[in-house]
C-alpha positions in Angstrom: 0.0 0.0 0.0 1.5 3.4 -0.9 2.6 6.0 1.6 0.6 9.1 2.1 1.9 12.6 1.4 1.5 13.4 5.1 4.0 10.8 6.1 6.4 12.0 3.4 6.2 15.5 4.7 6.8 14.4 8.2 9.9 12.3 7.2 11.3 15.2 5.1 10.9 17.5 8.1 12.6 15.1 10.4 15.5 14.6 7.9 15.8 18.4 7.7 16.1 18.7 11.4 18.7 15.8 11.5 20.8 17.4 8.8 20.8 20.7 10.6 21.9 19.0 13.8 24.7 17.0 12.2 25.9 19.8 9.9 28.5 21.1 12.5 29.9 17.7 13.3 30.1 16.8 9.6 31.9 20.1 8.8 34.5 19.5 11.5 35.1 16.0 10.3 35.5 17.2 6.7 37.9 20.0 7.8 40.0 17.4 9.6 40.1 15.2 6.5 41.2 18.1 4.3 43.8 19.2 6.8 42.5 22.5 7.9 42.0 21.3 11.5 44.3 19.1 13.6 43.1 16.3 15.9 42.3 18.6 18.8 40.1 20.8 16.6 42.5 23.8 16.4 42.7 25.5 13.0 46.0 25.0 11.2 45.2 27.2 8.3 43.8 30.6 9.4 42.7 31.8 6.0 41.7 29.5 3.2 42.4 31.0 -0.2 39.5 30.5 -2.7 41.9 29.6 -5.5 43.3 26.7 -3.5 40.0 25.3 -2.5 38.2 22.9 -4.7 35.2 24.3 -6.5 32.5 21.8 -7.5 31.7 21.8 -11.3 28.5 21.1 -13.0 28.2 18.1 -15.3 28.1 20.5 -18.3 31.4 22.1 -17.2 33.0 18.6 -16.7 31.8 17.5 -20.1 33.3 20.6 -21.8 36.6 20.1 -20.0 36.7 16.5 -21.1 35.9 17.4 -24.7 38.6 20.1 -24.7 41.1 17.6 -23.3 40.2 15.1 -26.1 40.6 17.8 -28.7 44.0 18.9 -27.3 45.1 15.2 -27.2 44.1 14.7 -30.9 45.9 17.9 -31.9 49.0 16.9 -30.0 48.9 13.4 -31.6 48.5 14.9 -35.1 51.3 17.4 -34.5 53.5 14.5 -33.3 52.8 12.2 -36.3 52.1 14.6 -39.1 54.0 17.9 -38.8 52.2 19.7 -41.7 48.5 20.0 -42.4 49.0 18.5 -45.9 47.5 15.0 -46.4 50.5 12.6 -46.3 50.0 9.1 -47.5 53.2 7.3 -46.3 54.9 8.4 -43.0 58.2 7.1 -41.9 59.1 7.1 -38.2 62.6 6.2 -36.9 62.8 4.7 -33.4 65.4 6.6 -31.3 66.4 3.6 -29.2 66.8 1.0 -31.9 67.3 3.1 -34.9 64.9 1.1 -37.0 62.5 2.9 -39.4 58.8 2.1 -39.5 56.6 3.2 -42.5 52.8 3.4 -42.3 49.9 4.8 -44.3 48.2 7.8 -42.6 44.9 7.1 -44.3 44.5 3.4 -43.7 46.9 3.2 -40.6 48.5 0.1 -42.1 52.2 -0.4 -41.9 54.4 -1.9 -44.6 53.5 -5.4 -43.4 49.8 -4.7 -43.6 49.2 -4.6 -39.8 47.4 -1.9 -37.9 48.3 -0.4 -34.4 47.3 -2.2 -31.3 44.6 0.3 -30.4 42.9 0.0 -33.7 39.7 -2.2 -33.7 38.7 -4.0 -36.8 35.1 -4.5 -35.6 34.8 -0.7 -35.4 36.1 -0.4 -38.9 33.5 -3.0 -40.2 30.7 -1.1 -38.5 31.7 2.1 -40.1 32.0 0.5 -43.5 28.6 -1.1 -43.1 27.0 2.2 -42.1 28.7 4.0 -45.1 27.4 1.4 -47.5 23.9 1.7 -46.2 24.0 5.5 -46.6 25.3 5.2 -50.2 22.5 2.8 -51.1 19.9 5.2 -49.8 21.4 8.1 -51.6 21.9 6.2 -54.8 18.2 5.1 -55.1 16.8 8.3 -53.8 14.6 10.3 -56.3 13.0 13.5 -55.5 9.3 13.1 -56.3 8.5 16.8 -56.0 11.0 17.6 -58.7 9.7 15.1 -61.3 5.9 15.5 -60.7 5.5 19.2 -59.9 7.5 20.9 -62.7 5.3 23.5 -64.4 5.1 23.0 -68.1 
């Protein structure tokens, strides 16, 4: 049987009172954890600078930071492998430790032996190809009905 609104209101009110009562204890415990208070409860840091304190971020801000980090990583990787913006087919990298050279295609990511990097997933490539083929079939067979039937003579 479902609970009534009256009992929900009562429990919410009791929880509010409990939170207010435990707030001070919780704050002291958190300050001890962070290191602002010592074990006896004396303040170690007299003034906390706002820049040093952690500021909670919204999910949107975290998502934007993550996206920006991914973009920066991609740009750094591209700058590392391909120094210029021109599309380069074959790239040769020389290992500094062993002195051996390694050539791979920047478009297909295959090396001279036909293998791809360890992080490359063939299943993902197959899915992308399948999706592209489906799109091509749709566009190939597409005919605009309005253009053929509604042309004024």
